[in-house]
C-alpha positions in Angstrom: -78.9 -33.1 -77.3 -78.9 -32.3 -80.4 -74.8 -32.3 -80.4 -75.2 -35.7 -79.4 -77.1 -37.1 -81.9 -74.5 -36.9 -85.1 -72.0 -38.3 -83.0 -74.0 -40.9 -81.5 -75.0 -41.8 -85.2 -71.2 -41.6 -87.0 -70.5 -44.0 -83.7 -73.3 -46.5 -85.3 -72.2 -46.1 -88.8 -68.6 -46.8 -87.8 -69.3 -49.9 -86.4 -72.0 -51.1 -89.2 -68.6 -50.5 -91.5 -66.8 -52.5 -89.2 -69.3 -55.5 -89.0 -69.1 -55.4 -92.6 -65.5 -55.4 -93.2 -65.1 -58.1 -90.9 -67.8 -60.5 -92.8 -66.0 -59.3 -96.1 -62.5 -60.9 -94.7 -63.8 -63.9 -93.3 -65.8 -64.8 -96.6 -62.3 -64.1 -98.2 -60.6 -66.9 -95.9 -63.5 -69.0 -95.9 -62.7 -70.6 -99.1 -59.2 -71.1 -98.2 -60.6 -72.7 -94.7 -62.9 -75.3 -96.9 -59.7 -76.6 -99.0 -57.6 -77.4 -95.6 -58.8 -76.2 -92.4 -62.6 -77.8 -91.9 -62.8 -77.0 -88.5 -61.6 -72.9 -89.2 -64.3 -73.2 -92.0 -67.1 -74.3 -89.7 -66.2 -71.3 -87.2 -66.0 -69.3 -90.3 -69.3 -69.9 -91.2 -70.7 -69.4 -87.9 -69.2 -66.2 -87.5 -70.8 -65.1 -90.5 -74.6 -66.0 -89.3 -73.8 -64.3 -85.9 -72.7 -61.3 -87.6 -75.6 -60.9 -90.0 -77.6 -61.2 -87.4 -75.7 -58.6 -85.1 -75.7 -56.2 -88.2 -79.8 -56.6 -89.0 -80.7 -55.9 -85.1 -78.3 -53.0 -84.9 -79.3 -51.3 -88.2 -83.1 -52.9 -88.4 -82.4 -54.3 -91.6 -84.0 -57.6 -92.3 -85.1 -57.2 -95.8 -83.5 -60.4 -96.7 -85.3 -62.4 -94.0 -88.5 -61.8 -96.6 -86.6 -62.9 -99.4 -88.5 -66.4 -100.7 -85.4 -68.5 -100.5 -85.1 -67.3 -97.3 -89.0 -67.7 -95.9 -88.3 -71.7 -97.6 -85.3 -72.2 -95.5 -87.0 -71.3 -92.7 -90.0 -73.5 -93.0 -87.9 -76.9 -93.9 -85.5 -75.8 -90.6 -88.5 -75.3 -88.5 -90.2 -78.1 -89.5 -87.6 -80.6 -89.1 -86.9 -79.0 -85.6 -90.6 -79.5 -84.4 -89.7 -83.4 -85.6 -86.7 -83.9 -83.7 -88.3 -82.3 -80.8 -91.4 -84.6 -81.0 -89.7 -88.0 -82.1 -85.9 -87.9 -81.3 -84.2 -85.2 -79.1 -81.6 -87.6 -77.3 -78.1 -88.3 -78.9 -77.8 -84.6 -79.2 -80.1 -84.3 -82.2 -81.9 -81.3 -81.3 -79.1 -79.1 -80.7 -77.6 -80.2 -84.1 -81.2 -79.5 -85.7 -81.3 -75.8 -84.1 -77.7 -75.3 -85.3 -78.5 -76.2 -88.5 -79.8 -73.1 -90.0 -76.6 -71.6 -89.3 -75.1 -72.2 -93.1 -78.2 -70.9 -94.9 -77.7 -67.7 -92.7 -73.9 -67.8 -93.5 -75.0 -67.9 -97.1 -77.6 -65.3 -96.5 -74.8 -63.4 -94.9 -72.7 -63.3 -98.0 -75.1 -63.3 -100.8 -77.4 -60.4 -99.1 -74.8 -58.3 -96.9 -70.9 -58.5 -97.1 -70.3 -59.3 -100.9 -73.1 -56.6 -102.2 -70.0 -54.7 -102.6 -68.3 -55.0 -106.4 -64.7 -55.5 -105.2 -65.2 -58.0 -102.6 -67.4 -59.6 -104.7 -64.5 -60.1 -107.1 -61.9 -60.8 -104.6 -64.0 -63.8 -103.1 -64.9 -65.2 -106.4 -61.2 -65.0 -107.5 -60.1 -66.7 -104.5 -62.7 -69.3 -104.4 -61.6 -69.8 -107.9 -57.9 -70.2 -107.2 -59.4 -72.8 -104.6 -60.8 -74.8 -107.5 -57.5 -74.3 -109.7 -54.9 -75.4 -106.6 -57.0 -78.9 -106.2 -56.8 -79.3 -110.3 -52.8 -78.7 -110.4 -52.3 -80.8 -107.5 -54.1 -83.8 -109.5 -52.6 -83.2 -112.8 -48.7 -83.2 -110.7 -50.2 -86.9 -109.4 -51.0 -88.0 -112.9 -47.7 -86.7 -114.3 -45.1 -87.2 -111.8 -47.1 -89.5 -109.2 -47.0 -87.2 -106.6 -48.6 -84.4 -105.3 -46.9 -81.3 -103.9 -46.7 -82.6 -100.6 -45.3 -85.8 -101.6 -48.5 -87.7 -101.3 -49.0 -90.7 -103.9 -51.8 -91.5 -105.7 -54.4 -93.9 -103.4 -54.1 -97.3 -103.5 -56.4 -98.4 -106.3 -54.7 -95.7 -108.6 -56.7 -92.9 -108.5 -56.0 -89.3 -108.0 -56.6 -87.8 -104.3 -55.0 -84.3 -105.1 -54.1 -82.0 -102.0 -55.6 -84.8 -99.7 -54.4 -88.3 -98.9 -57.8 -89.8 -99.9 -59.6 -89.2 -103.1 -62.3 -86.8 -101.9 -60.8 -83.8 -103.9 -63.2 -84.3 -107.3 -66.7 -83.5 -105.2 -65.3 -80.0 -104.7 -64.0 -79.9 -107.9 -66.5 -80.5 -109.5 -68.5 -77.9 -108.1 -65.9 -75.4 -108.5 -64.8 -75.9 -112.3 -68.3 -74.5 -113.2 -67.4 -71.1 -112.4 -63.4 -71.5 -112.9 -64.7 -72.6 -116.3 -67.3 -69.4 -116.7 -65.2 -67.0 -115.1 -62.4 -68.2 -118.3 -65.4 -67.7 -120.8 -65.9 -64.1 -119.1 -62.0 -63.7 -120.0 -61.9 -65.3 -123.0 -64.7 -63.4 -124.5 -62.4 -60.2 -124.4 -60.3 -61.4 -126.9 -60.0 -59.6 -130.3 -61.1 -62.0 -133.1 -63.6 -64.8 -133.1 -61.4 -67.7 -134.2 -59.5 -66.9 -131.2 -62.5 -66.8 -128.8 -63.9 -70.3 -130.2 -60.5 -72.0 -129.9 -60.3 -70.5 -126.1 -63.8 -71.7 -125.1 -62.7 -74.8 -126.7 -59.5 -75.4 -124.6 -60.8 -74.4 -121.5 -64.0 -76.6 -121.6 -61.7 -79.6 -122.8 -59.2 -78.7 -120.2 -62.2 -78.8 -117.5 -63.1 -82.4 -118.9 -59.7 -83.6 -118.9 -59.4 -82.9 -115.5 -62.6 -84.4 -114.2 -62.0 -87.4 -116.3 -58.4 -87.9 -114.8 -59.8 -87.3 -111.3 -61.6 -90.8 -111.7 -64.8 -90.6 -109.4 -68.0 -91.4 -111.2 -70.5 -89.3 -109.7 -68.3 -85.7 -109.5 -67.2 -86.7 -113.3 -70.9 -87.2 -114.2 -72.2 -84.3 -112.4 -69.6 -81.9 -113.7 -70.6 -82.8 -117.2 -74.3 -82.6 -116.5 -73.0 -78.9 -115.3 -70.7 -78.2 -118.3 -73.8 -78.8 -120.3 -76.3 -76.4 -117.9 -73.5 -74.1 -118.7 -73.6 -74.3 -122.7 -77.8 -74.2 -122.6 -77.3 -70.9 -120.7 -74.3 -69.5 -122.6 -74.9 -69.3 -126.1 -70.6 -68.7 -126.9 -70.0 -71.8 -124.9 -72.2 -74.3 -127.3 -69.9 -75.4 -129.6 -66.8 -75.3 -127.2 -69.4 -78.2 -125.2 -70.3 -80.0 -128.7 -66.5 -80.3 -129.2 -65.5 -81.4 -125.6 -68.4 -84.0 -125.5 -67.1 -85.4 -129.6 -63.6 -85.7 -127.7 -65.1 -87.8 -124.4 -64.0 -91.1 -126.1 -60.5 -90.1 -126.7 -60.3 -88.4 -123.5 -61.1 -91.8 -121.6 -59.0 -93.8 -123.4 -56.0 -91.7 -122.6 -57.1 -91.7 -119.0 -56.4 -95.7 -119.0 -52.7 -95.0 -120.1 -52.3 -92.1 -118.1 -54.2 -93.1 -114.7 -55.4 -96.9 -115.1 -57.2 -96.4 -111.6 -59.3 -93.8 -112.8 -60.2 -95.3 -116.2 -61.3 -98.2 -113.6 -63.7 -96.2 -111.3 -64.9 -94.2 -114.4 -65.9 -97.2 -116.7 -65.2 -100.3 -114.9 -66.9 -99.9 -111.7 -69.4 -97.7 -112.9 -70.9 -100.4 -115.0 -70.7 -103.0 -112.9 -72.9 -100.8 -110.3 -75.1 -99.8 -112.5 -75.9 -103.0 -114.1 -76.4 -104.3 -110.6 -77.8 -101.1 -108.6 -80.2 -102.6 -105.9 -76.9 -105.2 -104.7 -74.6 -102.3 -105.0 -73.7 -100.7 -101.5 -75.7 -97.7 -102.7 -78.6 -99.3 -103.6 -78.9 -101.3 -100.3 -78.2 -97.8 -98.1 -81.1 -96.6 -100.3 -83.4 -99.4 -99.7 -82.9 -99.1 -96.2 -83.3 -95.8 -96.2 -86.7 -95.8 -97.5 -87.8 -98.9 -95.5 -87.1 -96.4 -92.6 -89.0 -93.3 -94.3 -92.0 -96.1 -94.6 -92.3 -96.5 -90.9 -92.2 -92.9 -90.1 -93.9 -91.3 -93.2 -95.0 -88.4 -91.6 -92.4 -87.0 -89.3 -89.7 -89.4 -89.7 -87.2 -89.9 -86.9 -85.5 -86.5 -86.5 -82.1 -85.2 -87.1 -79.6 -87.5 -88.0 -82.1 -90.3 -87.9 -79.8 -92.5 -90.4 -77.5 -92.7 -87.9 -79.1 -93.0 -84.7 -81.9 -95.3 -85.8 -80.5 -97.2 -88.9 -80.0 -100.4 -86.3 -84.0 -101.0 -85.7 -84.6 -104.7 -86.6 -88.1 -103.6 -87.8 -86.4 -102.0 -90.5 -84.2 -105.1 -91.8 -86.3 -106.3 -94.7 -86.1 -105.1 -98.6 -88.5 -103.1 -100.9 -89.3 -105.2 -103.6 -89.3 -102.2 -106.0 -85.9 -101.7 -105.2 -83.9 -104.8 -103.9 -85.3 -108.1 -103.9 -82.1 -109.7 -101.7 -81.2 -109.1 -98.4 -77.7 -107.7 -98.4 -75.1 -110.6 -97.6 -73.7 -109.0 -94.4 -77.1 -107.7 -93.1 -78.5 -104.1 -92.6 -76.6 -103.1 -90.2 -73.4 -103.4 -92.1 -75.1 -100.4 -94.1 -75.3 -98.3 -90.9 -73.4 -95.4 -92.2 -73.9 -91.5 -91.0 -76.2 -90.5 -93.6 -78.0 -92.4 -96.8 -75.3 -90.7 -99.3 -78.6 -88.5 -100.9 -79.9 -85.2 -99.6 -83.5 -86.1 -100.5 -83.5 -89.2 -99.1 -82.0 -87.5 -95.6 -85.0 -85.3 -95.6 -87.4 -87.7 -95.9 -85.9 -89.7 -93.2 -85.1 -86.7 -90.7 -88.7 -85.6 -91.3 -91.6 -87.4 -93.1 -92.8 -86.7 -96.8 -93.7 -82.8 -95.1 -90.0 -82.5 -94.5 -89.2 -83.8 -98.2 -91.9 -81.6 -99.8 -90.4 -78.7 -98.0 -86.6 -79.5 -98.6 -88.0 -79.2 -102.9 -89.4 -76.5 -102.1 -86.2 -74.7 -100.5 -84.1 -76.2 -103.5 -86.9 -74.6 -106.0 -86.5 -71.6 -104.2 -82.5 -71.0 -104.3 -82.7 -72.3 -107.8 -85.2 -69.4 -109.0 -83.4 -66.6 -106.8 -80.1 -67.6 -108.6 -81.7 -67.9 -112.3 -79.2 -66.2 -114.1 -82.3 -65.5 -116.8 -81.3 -64.2 -120.7 -79.3 -61.5 -119.9 -77.4 -63.4 -116.7 -73.5 -63.3 -117.2 -71.1 -66.2 -117.7 -70.2 -66.3 -113.8 -73.8 -66.3 -112.8 -74.8 -69.0 -114.5 -71.6 -70.9 -113.6 -72.4 -70.3 -109.7 -76.3 -71.5 -110.8 -74.7 -74.5 -112.2 -72.8 -75.3 -109.5 -75.3 -75.0 -106.9 -77.9 -77.2 -109.4 -75.3 -80.0 -109.5 -74.7 -79.5 -105.8 -78.7 -80.5 -105.1 -79.0 -82.5 -108.2 -81.8 -85.6 -107.1 -80.3 -88.2 -108.5 -77.2 -88.5 -107.0 -74.8 -89.8 -104.3 -73.6 -87.2 -102.0 -72.5 -86.5 -98.5 -74.5 -84.9 -95.4 -76.4 -81.9 -96.6 -74.9 -79.8 -93.8 -71.3 -81.7 -93.5 -68.1 -79.9 -94.2 -66.2 -79.4 -96.4 -68.5 -80.4 -99.3 -71.7 -78.9 -98.0 -69.6 -75.4 -97.0 -68.6 -75.3 -100.9 -72.7 -75.7 -101.5 -73.4 -72.1 -99.4 -70.4 -70.6 -100.0 -71.5 -71.1 -104.1 -75.0 -70.3 -103.0 -73.9 -66.8 -101.5 -71.5 -66.2 -104.3 -74.7 -66.8 -106.5 -76.9 -64.8 -104.8 -74.5 -62.0 -104.7 -74.0 -62.2 -108.7 -77.7 -62.4 -109.5 -78.8 -59.4 -112.2 -80.1 -56.3 -110.4 -79.0 -56.9 -106.8 -75.3 -55.3 -106.7 -75.3 -52.1 -104.9 -72.5 -50.8 -107.4 -72.9 -51.4 -111.2 -70.5 -54.4 -112.0 -67.1 -54.0 -114.1 -66.2 -56.8 -116.4 -63.6 -59.0 -114.5 -60.4 -58.0 -115.0 
């Protein structure tokens, strides 16, 4: 018996190392699949979630499940499943609600397991930032020569599409540009003279703002500026650079009107129209309809994906005086899109007021876990800011669990958890 125990323990240890190594490679591949291979990205995140559970069972390591952000996430998930089971389990909604936990589990696998190793943490960060740089370069090519690397021109309204055929690159770039910028700050801080560091930080920040101006998407532009402000607030060396970028903003927008008129039209002309007549805009009408649906089912909501499955209910075909006084010209059925374009309204419609409260608590626990504090590194600050704007409540957004944007959000959450202070297995060395 004694001669068999050591080999058995050695075999289990090797098996555990193999699982960890597979998870680490999945972490490296994830940003690449989110960039261009949506189906593989979902399979990647599913595998990460399953591997975390297998690893925890085999090694009896469940400490990650006791973290407040995980507990809050499970509370939100369980309530949404119960609401779906009780109110509307059809349309495949119950199965989807049960599977919704896989993306938070993938983030836990990244932040609490596979990326606790410094080498793989750095590699995943570099690949993630490399994907953001790739998207930005594709946009710059379209802005200068009119085509991206695949020969795809600008969108028909003049906006830039980056590496895609439709203008959906600005949203992930608005998140990715924050850790990219803060990674640049980390590298610039190693320069010898104070003047060179100041000029480098100013140049990097102005370049980041310029790219988002050229992207020409209103909400990603606003969120990226907000995120840069959060980074400057938490990272003192960046504050002068942020002020310089803010001072140059009118000039950058004016330059965009000549280089990319479509971007200027979206950023200024269309934004002004929507802000001055928000309640009659498509977004305002969708938000109004979501509130009407929530008023009809305030306690349990209408289950997972409620807006998609129940928005055509005739009982909800009316407005709300404090949101919209006019009936939509085409009727409410014209607004039956896949989701209400806001994570908080989505939580409210799916699981009622308790579901909204649990969702807010979950996001608050995420941000508390990611909080870099006074001694936080620049990269930790950038990742915190990226998740912060991903879940900012006053914004239009894609479905909470929809890929690729939702996948980018959970990847950045996992990276942020891995980079939080005092959590690394090995002492963190400066990134080079």
